[in-house]
MDTraj code that builds the backbone (N, CA, C; nanometers):
import mdtraj as md
import numpy as np

residues = "MET LYS ARG ILE LEU THR VAL PHE ILE GLY ALA PHE ILE LEU ASN ALA ILE TRP GLU ASN LEU HIS VAL PHE LEU TYR ASP ASN TYR MET GLY GLY ALA ILE THR GLU PHE ILE LEU LEU ARG ALA ALA LEU ALA ASP ALA ALA MET ILE ALA ALA ILE THR LEU PRO PHE ILE LEU PHE PRO ALA LEU GLN LYS ARG SER TRP LEU ILE VAL LEU PHE GLY VAL ILE LEU ALA ILE GLY ILE GLU TRP TRP ALA LEU GLY THR GLY ARG TRP LEU TYR ASN GLU TYR MET LEU VAL ILE PRO VAL LEU SER VAL GLY LEU THR PRO ALA ILE GLN LEU GLY LEU LEU GLY TYR PHE SER TYR LYS ILE GLN LYS ARG ILE PHE GLY".split()
xyz = np.array([
    [4.9861, 11.0356, 7.4654],
    [4.8529, 11.0641, 7.5142],
    [4.7493, 10.9685, 7.4543],
    [4.7650, 10.9356, 7.3247],
    [4.6721, 10.8438, 7.2596],
    [4.6781, 10.7060, 7.3234],
    [4.7984, 10.6645, 7.3590],
    [4.8154, 10.5316, 7.4185],
    [4.7458, 10.5218, 7.5540],
    [4.7668, 10.6202, 7.6388],
    [4.7073, 10.6142, 7.7725],
    [4.5556, 10.6297, 7.7638],
    [4.5080, 10.7097, 7.6696],
    [4.3637, 10.7233, 7.6489],
    [4.3035, 10.5913, 7.6005],
    [4.3762, 10.5216, 7.5145],
    [4.3317, 10.3906, 7.4674],
    [4.3248, 10.2914, 7.5829],
    [4.4262, 10.2932, 7.6690],
    [4.4242, 10.2069, 7.7876],
    [4.3033, 10.2409, 7.8735],
    [4.2809, 10.3692, 7.8975],
    [4.1693, 10.4125, 7.9821],
    [4.0350, 10.3673, 7.9249],
    [4.0137, 10.3894, 7.7967],
    [3.8866, 10.3511, 7.7340],
    [3.8697, 10.1992, 7.7355],
    [3.9759, 10.1275, 7.6990],
    [3.9701, 9.9813, 7.7027],
    [3.9430, 9.9299, 7.8427],
    [4.0107, 9.9884, 7.9406],
    [3.9919, 9.9475, 8.0802],
    [3.8504, 9.9784, 8.1274],
    [3.7965, 10.0920, 8.0869],
    [3.6597, 10.1261, 8.1271],
    [3.5601, 10.0244, 8.0714],
    [3.5731, 9.9914, 7.9449],
    [3.4814, 9.8948, 7.8826],
    [3.4939, 9.7583, 7.9496],
    [3.6176, 9.7106, 7.9656],
    [3.6385, 9.5800, 8.0286],
    [3.5870, 9.5777, 8.1723],
    [3.6118, 9.6839, 8.2471],
    [3.5669, 9.6894, 8.3864],
    [3.4155, 9.7023, 8.3971],
    [3.3526, 9.7736, 8.3057],
    [3.2063, 9.7836, 8.3073],
    [3.1447, 9.6457, 8.2852],
    [3.2004, 9.5704, 8.1928],
    [3.1530, 9.4335, 8.1696],
    [3.1774, 9.3482, 8.2938],
    [3.2999, 9.3544, 8.3480],
    [3.3371, 9.2759, 8.4666],
    [3.2438, 9.3068, 8.5837],
    [3.2235, 9.4352, 8.6116],
    [3.1388, 9.4754, 8.7246],
    [2.9975, 9.4197, 8.7089],
    [2.9437, 9.4266, 8.5883],
    [2.8085, 9.3759, 8.5653],
    [2.8004, 9.2240, 8.5739],
    [2.9073, 9.1549, 8.5361],
    [2.9065, 9.0086, 8.5417],
    [2.9225, 8.9546, 8.6830],
    [2.9900, 9.0268, 8.7702],
    [3.0103, 8.9705, 8.9043],
    [2.9397, 9.0465, 9.0161],
    [2.8445, 9.1304, 8.9801],
    [2.7672, 9.2044, 9.0802],
    [2.6887, 9.1100, 9.1715],
    [2.6495, 8.9938, 9.1210],
    [2.5712, 8.8994, 9.2015],
    [2.6514, 8.8391, 9.3169],
    [2.7818, 8.8638, 9.3226],
    [2.8661, 8.8121, 9.4304],
    [2.8683, 8.9052, 9.5520],
    [2.8015, 9.0188, 9.5405],
    [2.7995, 9.1179, 9.6486],
    [2.6611, 9.1255, 9.7116],
    [2.6598, 9.1569, 9.8407],
    [2.5342, 9.1712, 9.9133],
    [2.4789, 9.3129, 9.9000],
    [2.5653, 9.4126, 9.9181],
    [2.5201, 9.5509, 9.9076],
    [2.6392, 9.6446, 9.8917],
    [2.6069, 9.7692, 9.8618],
    [2.7074, 9.8753, 9.8544],
    [2.6649, 9.9848, 9.9510],
    [2.7440, 10.0054, 10.0533],
    [2.7173, 10.1058, 10.1562],
    [2.5761, 10.0911, 10.2142],
    [2.5346, 9.9668, 10.2315],
    [2.4058, 9.9371, 10.2923],
    [2.2867, 9.9439, 10.1988],
    [2.3096, 9.9755, 10.0722],
    [2.1988, 9.9896, 9.9773],
    [2.2155, 9.9011, 9.8555],
    [2.1228, 9.9167, 9.7641],
    [2.1247, 9.8396, 9.6399],
    [2.2426, 9.8814, 9.5520],
    [2.2881, 9.7875, 9.4727],
    [2.3959, 9.8147, 9.3774],
    [2.3305, 9.8487, 9.2438],
    [2.3384, 9.9744, 9.2050],
    [2.2739, 10.0221, 9.0826],
    [2.3732, 10.0246, 8.9663],
    [2.3205, 10.0427, 8.8471],
    [2.4065, 10.0532, 8.7288],
    [2.4971, 10.1755, 8.7393],
    [2.4474, 10.2836, 8.7973],
    [2.5292, 10.4031, 8.8171],
    [2.6503, 10.3713, 8.9049],
    [2.6294, 10.2973, 9.0121],
    [2.7391, 10.2584, 9.1016],
    [2.8399, 10.1721, 9.0270],
    [2.7910, 10.0793, 8.9455],
    [2.8808, 9.9918, 8.8696],
    [2.9638, 10.0712, 8.7687],
    [2.9015, 10.1661, 8.7000],
    [2.9748, 10.2469, 8.6021],
    [3.0743, 10.3406, 8.6700],
    [3.0374, 10.3922, 8.7862],
    [3.1311, 10.4760, 8.8625],
    [3.2515, 10.3932, 8.9077],
    [3.2266, 10.2696, 8.9498],
    [3.3363, 10.1801, 8.9884],
    [3.4250, 10.1500, 8.8680],
    [3.3640, 10.1258, 8.7524],
    [3.4408, 10.0986, 8.6305],
    [3.5263, 10.2190, 8.5920],
    [3.4739, 10.3379, 8.6113],
    [3.5488, 10.4608, 8.5829],
    [3.6693, 10.4734, 8.6759],
    [3.6488, 10.4481, 8.8045],
    [3.7597, 10.4529, 8.9009],
    [3.8628, 10.3448, 8.8695],
    [3.8163, 10.2257, 8.8351],
    [3.9077, 10.1166, 8.7990],
    [3.9903, 10.1533, 8.6759],
    [3.9256, 10.2141, 8.5766],
    [3.9958, 10.2549, 8.4548],
    [4.1028, 10.3594, 8.4857],
    [4.0733, 10.4519, 8.5753],
    [4.1723, 10.5535, 8.6138],
    [4.2918, 10.4889, 8.6839],
    [4.2648, 10.3929, 8.7726],
    [4.3751, 10.3241, 8.8415],
    [4.4587, 10.2428, 8.7436],
    [4.3940, 10.1765, 8.6503],
    [4.4665, 10.0980, 8.5500],
    [4.5506, 10.1899, 8.4619],
    [4.4969, 10.3037, 8.4231],
    [4.5746, 10.3997, 8.3436],
    [4.6990, 10.4429, 8.4204],
    [4.6848, 10.4670, 8.5498],
    [4.7999, 10.5070, 8.6321],
    [4.9020, 10.3943, 8.6439],
    [4.8549, 10.2716, 8.6600],
    [4.9458, 10.1564, 8.6711],
    [5.0231, 10.1349, 8.5413],
    [4.9561, 10.1494, 8.4279],
    [5.0201, 10.1199, 8.2994],
    [5.1037, 10.2350, 8.2442],
    [5.0845, 10.3554, 8.2949],
    [5.1565, 10.4717, 8.2427],
    [5.3081, 10.4521, 8.2371],
    [5.3733, 10.4033, 8.3434],
    [5.5191, 10.3836, 8.3342],
    [5.5599, 10.2844, 8.2249],
    [5.4742, 10.1864, 8.1979],
    [5.5048, 10.0858, 8.0966],
    [5.4910, 10.1430, 7.9559],
    [5.4128, 10.2475, 7.9429],
    [5.3978, 10.3167, 7.8149],
    [5.5105, 10.4178, 7.7955],
    [5.5473, 10.4877, 7.9019],
    [5.6476, 10.5945, 7.8925],
    [5.7915, 10.5443, 7.8859],
    [5.8206, 10.4336, 7.9513],
    [5.9583, 10.3845, 7.9611],
    [5.9745, 10.2521, 7.8867],
    [6.0401, 10.2554, 7.7702],
    [6.0565, 10.1351, 7.6887],
    [6.1194, 10.0170, 7.7635],
    [6.2058, 10.0433, 7.8596],
    [6.2706, 9.9343, 7.9339],
    [6.1686, 9.8496, 8.0102],
    [6.0563, 9.9075, 8.0464],
    [5.9536, 9.8338, 8.1214],
    [5.8615, 9.7513, 8.0321],
    [5.8631, 9.7772, 7.9022],
    [5.7699, 9.7092, 7.8126],
    [5.7900, 9.5582, 7.8099],
    [5.9116, 9.5130, 7.8314],
    [5.9379, 9.3692, 7.8346],
    [5.9001, 9.3077, 7.9696],
    [5.8620, 9.3913, 8.0636],
    [5.8216, 9.3441, 8.1969],
    [5.6744, 9.3780, 8.2243],
    [5.5939, 9.3743, 8.1199],
    [5.4534, 9.4134, 8.1354],
    [5.3757, 9.3201, 8.2284],
    [5.4300, 9.2035, 8.2584],
    [5.3666, 9.1127, 8.3548],
    [5.3570, 9.1781, 8.4927],
    [5.4425, 9.2781, 8.5176],
    [5.4370, 9.3494, 8.6460],
    [5.3053, 9.4254, 8.6642],
    [5.2390, 9.4560, 8.5538],
    [5.1078, 9.5210, 8.5618],
    [5.0120, 9.4326, 8.6410],
    [5.0183, 9.3025, 8.6166],
    [4.9332, 9.2080, 8.6896],
    [4.9646, 9.2146, 8.8387],
    [5.0918, 9.2093, 8.8723],
    [5.1333, 9.2122, 9.0129],
    [5.0881, 9.3414, 9.0819],
    [5.1171, 9.4558, 9.0202],
    [5.0792, 9.5840, 9.0795],
    [4.9268, 9.5962, 9.0929],
    [4.8557, 9.5500, 8.9911],
    [4.7095, 9.5559, 8.9946],
    [4.6501, 9.4698, 9.1047],
    [4.7039, 9.3495, 9.1213],
    [4.6543, 9.2596, 9.2264],
    [4.6828, 9.3180, 9.3643],
    [4.8023, 9.3703, 9.3836],
    [4.8369, 9.4307, 9.5135],
    [4.7442, 9.5484, 9.5442],
    [4.7216, 9.6347, 9.4462],
    [4.6319, 9.7484, 9.4654],
    [4.4894, 9.7010, 9.4957],
    [4.4424, 9.6027, 9.4207],
    [4.3063, 9.5522, 9.4400],
    [4.2874, 9.4917, 9.5788],
    [4.3859, 9.4171, 9.6258],
    [4.3763, 9.3576, 9.7598],
    [4.3705, 9.4680, 9.8652],
    [4.4521, 9.5699, 9.8492],
    [4.4484, 9.6830, 9.9421],
    [4.3127, 9.7521, 9.9434],
    [4.2558, 9.7715, 9.8258],
    [4.1235, 9.8342, 9.8162],
    [4.0180, 9.7468, 9.8836],
    [4.0249, 9.6163, 9.8594],
    [3.9281, 9.5251, 9.9209],
    [3.9392, 9.5261, 10.0728],
    [4.0606, 9.5234, 10.1259],
    [4.0781, 9.5294, 10.2716],
    [4.0146, 9.6560, 10.3278],
    [4.0414, 9.7686, 10.2612],
    [3.9846, 9.8957, 10.3065],
    [3.8320, 9.8932, 10.2976],
    [3.7781, 9.8528, 10.1829],
    [3.6332, 9.8564, 10.1615],
    [3.5592, 9.7608, 10.2546],
    [3.6131, 9.6417, 10.2725],
    [3.5489, 9.5459, 10.3630],
    [3.5607, 9.5918, 10.5078],
    [3.6754, 9.6469, 10.5421],
    [3.6981, 9.6942, 10.6788],
    [3.6115, 9.8122, 10.7181],
    [3.5755, 9.8941, 10.6203],
    [3.4928, 10.0119, 10.6488],
    [3.3449, 9.9874, 10.6184],
    [3.3116, 9.8673, 10.5732],
    [3.1727, 9.8347, 10.5418],
    [3.1218, 9.8976, 10.4136],
    [3.2143, 9.9384, 10.3276],
    [3.1745, 10.0012, 10.2013],
    [3.0947, 9.9035, 10.1148],
    [3.1381, 9.7785, 10.1112],
    [3.0596, 9.6740, 10.0454],
    [3.0777, 9.5428, 10.1189],
    [2.9839, 9.4523, 10.0933],
    [2.9847, 9.3216, 10.1584],
    [2.9672, 9.2134, 10.0537],
    [3.0377, 9.1025, 10.0717],
    [3.0205, 8.9872, 9.9844],
    [2.8989, 8.9071, 10.0308],
    [2.8417, 8.8306, 9.9383],
    [2.7394, 8.7351, 9.9787],
    [2.8005, 8.5949, 9.9792],
    [2.7185, 8.4937, 9.9980],
    [2.7689, 8.3566, 10.0122],
    [2.8270, 8.2986, 9.8834],
    [2.8057, 8.3629, 9.7697],
    [2.8562, 8.3124, 9.6421],
    [2.9993, 8.3565, 9.6105],
    [3.0492, 8.4565, 9.6807],
    [3.1846, 8.5069, 9.6554],
    [3.2873, 8.4052, 9.7040],
    [3.3766, 8.3661, 9.6147],
    [3.4881, 8.2789, 9.6513],
    [3.5938, 8.3664, 9.7190],
    [3.6200, 8.3397, 9.8466],
    [3.7120, 8.4215, 9.9258],
    [3.8463, 8.3508, 9.9376],
    [3.9551, 8.4241, 9.9147],
    [4.0907, 8.3713, 9.9308],
    [4.1174, 8.3644, 10.0809],
    [4.1342, 8.2438, 10.1365],
    [4.1409, 8.2273, 10.2823],
    [4.2462, 8.3120, 10.3539],
    [4.3672, 8.3102, 10.3099],
    [4.4748, 8.3803, 10.3804],
    [4.4558, 8.5319, 10.3753],
    [4.4024, 8.5810, 10.2659],
    [4.3875, 8.7254, 10.2462],
    [4.2512, 8.7787, 10.2892],
    [4.1527, 8.6909, 10.2982],
    [4.0148, 8.7286, 10.3339],
    [3.9551, 8.8319, 10.2385],
    [3.9853, 8.8164, 10.1105],
    [3.9250, 8.9004, 10.0064],
    [3.8707, 8.8091, 9.8973],
    [3.7748, 8.8605, 9.8219],
    [3.7171, 8.7838, 9.7129],
    [3.8167, 8.7616, 9.6001],
    [3.8053, 8.6458, 9.5357],
    [3.8962, 8.6128, 9.4256],
    [3.8769, 8.7071, 9.3070],
    [3.7518, 8.7274, 9.2648],
    [3.7309, 8.8094, 9.1448],
    [3.7738, 8.9547, 9.1633],
    [3.7437, 9.0181, 9.2772],
    [3.7946, 9.1550, 9.2916],
    [3.9461, 9.1609, 9.3084],
    [4.0063, 9.0551, 9.3634],
    [4.1519, 9.0546, 9.3833],
    [4.2277, 9.0504, 9.2511],
    [4.1720, 8.9839, 9.1516],
    [4.2431, 8.9711, 9.0235],
    [4.1994, 9.0744, 8.9196],
    [4.0920, 9.1456, 8.9472],
    [4.0319, 9.2346, 8.8477],
    [4.1275, 9.3399, 8.7919],
    [4.1888, 9.4210, 8.8758],
    [4.2751, 9.5294, 8.8265],
    [4.3984, 9.4757, 8.7549],
    [4.4563, 9.3688, 8.8073],
    [4.5751, 9.3115, 8.7444],
    [4.5453, 9.2524, 8.6081],
    [4.4425, 9.1702, 8.6017],
    [4.4073, 9.1025, 8.4774],
    [4.3583, 9.2006, 8.3710],
    [4.2638, 9.2858, 8.4079],
    [4.2095, 9.3805, 8.3102],
    [4.3093, 9.4906, 8.2758],
    [4.3971, 9.5228, 8.3696],
    [4.5043, 9.6175, 8.3404],
    [4.5994, 9.5628, 8.2357],
    [4.6349, 9.4358, 8.2515],
    [4.7243, 9.3713, 8.1547],
    [4.6581, 9.3648, 8.0170],
    [4.5305, 9.3244, 8.0132],
    [4.4589, 9.3183, 7.8852],
    [4.4486, 9.4562, 7.8209],
    [4.4199, 9.5578, 7.8994],
    [4.4088, 9.6944, 7.8463],
    [4.5416, 9.7417, 7.7885],
    [4.6495, 9.7099, 7.8580],
    [4.7833, 9.7454, 7.8101],
    [4.8124, 9.6742, 7.6781],
    [4.7806, 9.5460, 7.6705],
    [4.8071, 9.4684, 7.5490],
    [4.7218, 9.5163, 7.4317],
    [4.6013, 9.5608, 7.4600],
    [4.5155, 9.6147, 7.3536],
    [4.5809, 9.7371, 7.2902],
    [4.6312, 9.8295, 7.3726],
    [4.6961, 9.9487, 7.3160],
    [4.8250, 9.9115, 7.2442],
    [4.8966, 9.8094, 7.2920],
    [5.0186, 9.7642, 7.2222],
    [4.9825, 9.7095, 7.0845],
    [4.8731, 9.6372, 7.0764],
    [4.8296, 9.5812, 6.9484],
    [4.7895, 9.6933, 6.8520],
    [4.7251, 9.7962, 6.9031],
    [4.6801, 9.9079, 6.8187],
    [4.7971, 9.9944, 6.7723],
    [4.8872, 10.0290, 6.8649],
    [4.9940, 10.1241, 6.8341],
    [5.1300, 10.0606, 6.8090],
    [5.1408, 9.9332, 6.8354],
    [5.2689, 9.8658, 6.8125],
    [5.3662, 9.8755, 6.9257],
])
top = md.Topology()
chain = top.add_chain()
for i, resn in enumerate(residues, 1):
    res = top.add_residue(resn, chain, resSeq=i)
    for name in ("N", "CA", "C"):
        top.add_atom(name, md.element.get_by_symbol(name[0]), res)
traj = md.Trajectory(xyz[None], top)
């Protein structure tokens, strides 16, 4: 329980920073302004998803040597979320967002869950061994 809580807290902090650093790449959220509350709510949801992705790697020792899969699972999940959100108009990119041509999703949101999930997992490994 301590390990997954550490991942969750680490992921929340990292995602809150990430969301605030790349908010300028978005035009709007559901047709309105992007507020700090929206960013923190997104960071909370991201932290929950990262905790779910990393849970098997914490519970099953055989997966610990394959922690790179966290990046893969996170990227796949993030791309799916972006397709859904863009398709439903939940948020829109502005002209500064670097879009991956084949996937039609932004680069920073596509790598966010995978990269920060991996870092969050490694932080708890460093703390607990």
